[in-house]
N, C-alpha and C positions, 0 to 999 in steps of 0.2 A: 446583503449578507458579506459577515465578516470571511474570511479566507481561514482556516482550520489548517491544511495539509498543502503542501507542495509537491509537483510531479515535475522532476528535473529536465525529462525529454517525454514527447509522444507516446511512446513506444511500450514507456515502462508499464510495468504491472501491479507497481505498487505506488502508493505517497508516504510522504513524509509528514509526521504532525509536527503544526507549529502551534499545537497549544492542544490542551488535553481534549479527548474529545471523550463521550459517553457514550452507554449502548443506547439505541435508537433515535442518535441524535442524525439529525439528514445536513451533510455538511459541504463545503463549497472547498476543492483544491482549485490552485494555478497552477496551470502547465507555462511552466519556465521560457523554453524552447518556442514556444508560438502561441503565448501570454492568453491562451481557452482556459476556460474554467470547466470544471469537474462537478459532478455532485454524484454522492455515495451518501446510505445510509447504512451508519454502522453498527454493526453485530455484535459485537464486545468494545468495551470500555479499551481505549488504545493512549497510553501515556506520551506527552510530550517527547520526541524524539523515537517513537517508535513509528512503524511501517502499516499504511490501511491497504487491501489489495482493491484494486479497482477493476478486476472482474475475477472470475470463477478461477481459480488454479486448480489444477488434479496432480496429484500423489506424484512425485517427483518430473514434474514441468521444470524448467527452468524460469527464475524470479528476475525478473529485469529493473534494473533499478538504473539512472544517469545512462539510460539506452543502450545497458551493457550486464551482461548477466552474474548475479550475485551469490548464486547457489543454484540448489535443489530444492520443493516443496519436500517435504517427509509425509504428508497426508493430505488430503483435498483440502482447500480452502476456497470459501465462498466470499463472493465480491462485500465487501464491507467486514471484514473478519482481521483482527491482529495478526500481524504476521511480524514475529520474533523469531527466537532460537527455539523454542517450543514447536514450531512448524515449518524451519526454514536452516538446512544445513550446505555449508560452502562447500564446493566442490575443490575447494584444494587440501584439504586433507580430512 
């Protein structure tokens, strides 16, 4: 099975698509810091470069990428959903 997304850190709650992902597709991701793989079924189309949720994320929860906070969810996000500006807000402003 080809890798469709990268996870930068084992504590990340999102992965980054390295190829377009179609809704309903079960995809494999590579966890870069420990060389493991993770599998997720996409609930939405996820374009190249966008994020996929690796777990359920409650509204207001911190979203983790690179092992660090990249912002807060503005609504509940289910495992496999597209994560982008429609449901994620930076905490910088």
